[in-house]
C-alpha positions in Angstrom: 139.6 129.4 -135.3 135.7 129.0 -136.5 135.2 126.1 -138.9 133.6 127.0 -142.0 130.1 127.1 -142.7 130.0 125.1 -146.5 127.9 123.2 -147.9 131.4 120.6 -148.7 131.4 120.3 -145.3 128.4 120.0 -144.1 128.1 116.4 -146.7 131.2 115.2 -145.0 129.4 116.7 -141.6 126.4 114.5 -143.0 128.3 111.8 -144.2 129.7 111.3 -140.7 126.7 111.4 -138.8 125.7 108.3 -140.8 128.4 106.1 -139.5 127.9 106.8 -135.5 124.6 104.5 -134.4 120.9 106.8 -132.8 118.0 104.6 -132.3 115.6 105.8 -130.3 117.1 106.7 -126.2 120.3 105.5 -128.0 121.3 109.1 -129.3 124.4 109.6 -127.3 127.1 109.1 -129.6 125.1 111.3 -132.1 124.7 114.0 -129.8 127.9 114.4 -128.5 128.9 114.7 -131.9 126.4 117.5 -133.5 127.2 120.0 -129.9 131.4 119.2 -130.9 130.4 120.5 -134.6 128.0 123.7 -133.4 130.8 125.0 -131.3 133.4 124.6 -134.2 130.6 126.7 -136.3 131.0 129.1 -133.6 127.0 129.1 -132.6 126.3 130.2 -129.2 124.8 128.8 -125.8 125.3 125.3 -126.8 124.3 122.8 -124.3 122.3 119.5 -123.9 119.0 119.5 -122.2 117.3 117.3 -119.6 116.8 114.7 -121.5 119.3 115.0 -124.2 118.4 117.7 -126.8 121.1 119.6 -128.5 120.9 122.9 -128.5 122.5 126.3 -130.2 121.9 129.9 -131.1 123.3 131.4 -134.3 123.1 135.2 -133.2 121.9 137.3 -135.8 122.9 141.5 -136.7 119.2 142.7 -135.7 116.6 142.0 -133.2 113.0 140.2 -135.5 111.5 137.1 -134.4 113.9 133.8 -133.9 113.4 130.7 -135.4 113.9 128.0 -135.0 115.6 125.1 -137.0 114.7 121.2 -136.0 116.1 118.3 -137.4 116.2 114.8 -134.9 118.8 112.6 -133.4 117.8 109.6 -133.8 116.5 107.4 -136.8 114.8 103.8 -136.9 116.9 100.4 -136.7 119.1 99.8 -140.3 117.1 96.2 -140.0 119.2 93.3 -141.9 122.7 94.8 -143.8 122.8 92.5 -146.4 119.5 93.7 -148.1 121.0 97.3 -148.4 122.6 98.2 -151.8 125.2 100.2 -149.8 126.2 99.7 -146.1 123.0 101.2 -144.4 126.4 102.8 -141.8 129.0 103.8 -144.6 127.9 107.4 -145.2 129.0 106.7 -149.2 128.2 108.8 -151.8 127.5 107.0 -155.3 126.1 107.5 -158.2 125.3 111.3 -157.4 123.5 110.2 -153.8 124.7 110.0 -150.2 124.1 106.8 -148.7 123.0 105.1 -145.6 120.4 105.2 -143.1 119.8 108.4 -141.8 120.5 110.3 -145.1 117.3 112.3 -145.7 115.7 111.0 -142.1 117.1 113.0 -141.2 120.9 113.2 -140.9 121.4 114.7 -143.8 119.0 117.5 -142.9 120.9 118.1 -139.7 124.1 118.7 -140.7 122.6 121.3 -143.3 120.2 123.1 -141.0 123.8 123.4 -138.3 125.8 124.5 -140.6 123.2 127.1 -142.9 122.0 129.1 -139.0 126.6 129.0 -138.8 126.4 130.6 -142.5 123.7 133.8 -140.8 125.7 134.6 -137.6 125.9 138.4 -138.1 123.5 137.9 -140.5 120.1 136.7 -139.8 117.3 139.7 -138.8 117.2 137.4 -135.9 118.7 135.1 -133.9 118.6 131.1 -136.0 118.0 129.0 -132.8 119.0 125.0 -134.0 117.6 122.4 -131.6 118.0 118.7 -132.4 116.0 116.6 -130.9 115.5 112.8 -129.0 113.0 110.2 -129.9 111.1 111.6 -132.9 110.8 108.0 -133.9 108.8 107.0 -130.6 106.7 110.0 -130.3 108.8 112.9 -129.9 109.6 113.0 -125.8 112.3 115.3 -126.8 110.7 117.8 -128.7 107.9 118.1 -126.4 109.8 118.6 -123.6 112.2 121.5 -125.0 109.0 123.5 -126.0 107.4 122.5 -122.2 110.2 123.3 -121.0 110.2 126.8 -122.0 114.5 126.1 -122.8 113.6 127.9 -126.4 110.6 130.2 -127.2 111.0 130.7 -131.2 108.2 132.5 -133.5 108.5 129.9 -136.1 109.8 126.6 -136.4 111.2 124.9 -139.6 111.7 121.1 -139.3 114.0 119.3 -141.9 111.8 116.5 -142.6 112.3 115.8 -146.2 110.1 117.5 -148.5 111.7 117.0 -151.6 112.0 120.5 -152.0 108.4 121.7 -151.6 107.0 123.7 -148.5 105.2 121.5 -146.0 102.6 122.9 -143.7 100.8 119.9 -141.9 100.1 116.3 -141.3 97.5 113.9 -139.5 98.6 112.7 -136.3 98.4 109.5 -134.6 97.4 107.3 -132.2 97.5 104.1 -130.8 94.9 102.6 -129.0 94.7 99.2 -127.4 91.0 97.2 -127.4 92.0 95.1 -123.6 89.9 91.9 -123.6 89.8 90.1 -120.0 88.1 86.7 -119.8 89.1 84.0 -117.4 91.9 81.4 -118.0 92.0 77.3 -117.8 93.2 74.4 -119.2 92.2 74.0 -123.1 90.7 70.4 -122.2 88.2 71.7 -119.7 86.8 74.6 -121.1 83.5 75.0 -119.3 85.6 76.2 -116.6 86.8 78.9 -118.3 85.9 82.5 -120.0 87.6 82.4 -123.4 89.3 86.2 -123.8 89.2 84.8 -127.3 85.4 84.8 -127.9 85.2 88.8 -127.8 88.1 89.2 -130.8 85.8 88.7 -134.0 83.2 90.8 -133.0 85.7 93.8 -131.7 87.5 93.6 -135.0 84.3 94.0 -136.4 83.7 96.9 -134.4 86.9 98.4 -135.9 86.1 97.9 -139.6 82.8 99.4 -138.8 84.4 102.8 -137.4 87.6 102.4 -140.2 84.2 103.1 -142.8 83.2 106.0 -141.0 86.2 108.7 -140.9 86.0 112.3 -141.2 88.6 113.6 -143.9 90.0 117.0 -144.5 90.6 118.8 -148.1 94.0 119.4 -147.7 95.0 116.4 -145.2 92.8 113.5 -146.6 91.0 111.2 -144.5 91.7 110.1 -141.3 92.1 106.2 -141.3 92.2 103.0 -138.8 93.3 99.3 -138.7 93.8 96.9 -136.6 97.8 95.5 -136.4 98.3 93.5 -134.0 96.9 91.0 -131.2 98.7 90.0 -128.6 97.6 86.6 -126.3 98.2 85.9 -122.6 99.2 83.2 -121.7 101.2 82.6 -124.9 100.4 78.8 -124.1 98.8 77.0 -127.0 96.9 74.4 -124.6 95.8 77.3 -121.8 92.3 79.5 -122.7 93.6 82.7 -122.4 92.3 85.7 -120.0 94.1 88.6 -121.6 94.3 90.1 -125.3 95.0 93.2 -126.7 94.2 94.5 -130.1 96.4 97.1 -131.0 94.9 100.2 -133.0 97.0 102.6 -135.1 94.5 106.0 -136.1 95.6 108.3 -138.2 93.5 110.9 -137.3 92.9 114.9 -138.2 94.4 118.3 -135.7 92.2 118.6 -133.1 91.8 115.2 -132.2 92.7 114.1 -128.8 93.2 111.3 -126.3 90.2 111.7 -124.5 88.1 111.6 -127.7 89.8 109.0 -129.7 88.9 106.8 -126.5 85.3 107.7 -125.8 84.5 107.1 -129.9 85.7 103.6 -129.7 84.6 102.8 -126.4 80.8 103.4 -127.2 81.0 102.3 -130.9 82.4 99.1 -128.9 79.4 98.9 -126.4 76.8 99.5 -129.3 78.3 96.9 -131.5 79.3 94.1 -128.7 76.9 95.3 -125.8 76.5 93.1 -122.8 79.5 90.4 -122.9 78.7 87.0 -121.8 79.7 86.3 -118.7 83.0 86.0 -117.6 84.4 88.3 -120.2 84.8 92.2 -120.3 86.3 94.7 -122.6 88.2 98.2 -122.5 89.6 100.9 -124.4 93.4 102.7 -123.7 95.9 104.2 -124.7 98.9 102.2 -125.2 102.0 103.2 -123.2 105.6 102.3 -123.2 108.2 102.8 -120.8 110.6 106.3 -122.4 114.5 106.1 -121.4 116.1 108.9 -122.8 120.0 108.3 -123.3 120.4 110.5 -120.3 119.2 108.4 -117.7 115.7 110.1 -118.0 112.4 107.7 -117.7 108.7 108.4 -118.3 105.8 106.2 -118.9 105.1 107.4 -122.7 102.0 107.6 -124.2 101.7 106.9 -127.8 99.9 110.2 -129.3 101.2 112.3 -131.6 98.6 115.4 -132.2 98.5 116.4 -136.2 98.4 120.1 -137.4 97.5 122.4 -140.2 99.3 125.7 -141.2 96.7 127.7 -143.4 98.3 127.9 -147.1 98.0 132.4 -146.2 99.2 132.2 -143.3 102.5 134.9 -143.4 105.0 132.7 -142.8 103.8 129.9 -144.9 103.5 132.8 -147.7 107.4 134.2 -146.8 108.6 130.2 -146.4 107.1 129.3 -150.4 108.6 132.7 -151.8 112.2 132.9 -150.3 112.5 128.9 -151.7 111.2 129.3 -154.8 111.1 126.7 -156.9 113.9 124.0 -157.8 113.0 123.7 -161.6 112.2 126.1 -163.6 113.9 128.5 -160.5 111.5 130.8 -160.4 107.7 131.6 -158.4 106.9 130.1 -155.2 107.7 126.6 -154.2 104.7 123.9 -153.9 103.0 124.0 -150.6 102.0 120.5 -149.4 101.1 118.6 -146.6 103.1 115.2 -145.3 102.2 112.0 -145.6 103.8 110.8 -142.2 103.5 112.2 -139.2 106.5 114.6 -137.5 107.0 116.6 -133.9 105.2 120.0 -135.5 102.2 118.3 -133.4 104.0 119.5 -130.5 105.4 122.5 -131.9 102.4 123.9 -133.7 99.5 121.6 -132.8 100.0 121.7 -129.2 102.1 125.2 -128.9 100.6 127.5 -131.9 104.4 128.1 -132.6 103.7 128.5 -136.9 106.0 125.9 -138.4 107.3 124.5 -141.7 108.8 122.0 -143.2 111.7 122.1 -145.5 114.7 119.7 -146.4 116.3 117.9 -149.0 115.1 114.1 -149.9 111.8 112.0 -151.5 109.9 110.7 -148.2 109.8 107.3 -150.1 113.0 106.7 -149.5 112.4 107.1 -145.3 112.6 104.0 -142.7 114.2 102.1 -146.5 117.1 100.3 -147.2 117.3 102.6 -150.1 117.5 105.5 -148.3 119.3 108.0 -150.0 119.7 112.1 -150.6 120.3 113.4 -153.7 123.8 115.3 -153.5 122.7 118.1 -155.8 118.9 118.5 -154.3 120.7 119.0 -150.7 122.9 121.4 -152.2 120.5 124.0 -153.7 118.1 123.7 -150.4 121.3 124.2 -148.3 121.9 127.6 -150.6 117.7 128.2 -149.7 117.9 128.0 -146.4 119.5 132.0 -145.4 116.6 133.2 -148.0 113.8 130.7 -146.1 115.4 132.4 -142.5 115.5 135.6 -143.5 112.2 135.3 -145.2 110.4 134.2 -142.3 111.6 136.4 -139.7 110.8 139.4 -141.5 107.2 138.4 -142.3 107.6 137.7 -138.4 108.5 141.5 -138.0 106.2 142.8 -139.6 
């Protein structure tokens, strides 16, 4: 017997998911529970791909282009439990809000999307693909794999990242670059025998500050931004002159930026600002890389670059989405169209693959990654009721 696709059941499912921890690379228990729920709701072709993404399809009644609903399976760490007003893995509904890690980023919206798709079985103008992906919080390996592999081929993507009921159309991307300073290590008692890599740190930071003042701007997304966030020194011994210093750079970039152009720009500015370093010292720039391992056992060296994207407010998919969603208050007219402040997997779907991508979900961005994370139940109920209109509106617009 197929499970009823009601809001109350979706809220119960969201609370259940909150009670299952799922850090990036450790989403296996969450994925298994999501797969079970997709099957119980009657979705077709429910499966888990190589990297652990969970995929299902709500079969529509017509031949309209398929729409993909996407949320991610992972959440950020919860921190110190005592700092939470409501325990982070409680999934408790208190004072009109669902509380806990993932309530709005993103297990609450994940549950709503899954149930909304199930409610459209045999009703939507075309198929509704539901794909919940891994490792979004570490750059989006899951979404990139999903689209690169051709497992799904949607005509549009709806991301479940919090929009507070608005329709979001883009965001800046993020690049994590590293300035690598190299010297010759030596005992601190005889500094003349060493080349201290820290001697280049001050000039390198000055270049970063200067470059931060010379950033391009977009009328919708605002300006790109650049800041040094961490310095790693090796050896980590206070009586040894270090030969290896790495300065981490967080660069929030506009759409169209690439790893290669960013590395070249920072490298050129370092050459202009530092010039030829003293004997025994060298410097370079690279994109930060980390070894990522999915819960299914796939390992990849992941370069920490997530592209941005921006849809035109006049794009048919955006106009259809805004009209279909409408305004929560006073309940008439089109939804507000705006960008997100944070990055999403939309950089892969739209920025790289060119698939029209919008965001719609309940939840306030200010609660993301905090120990006050919550999702207002009334807003979630309203958003759940708008999803069928959003899906049908997008499919009709893309059929025209």
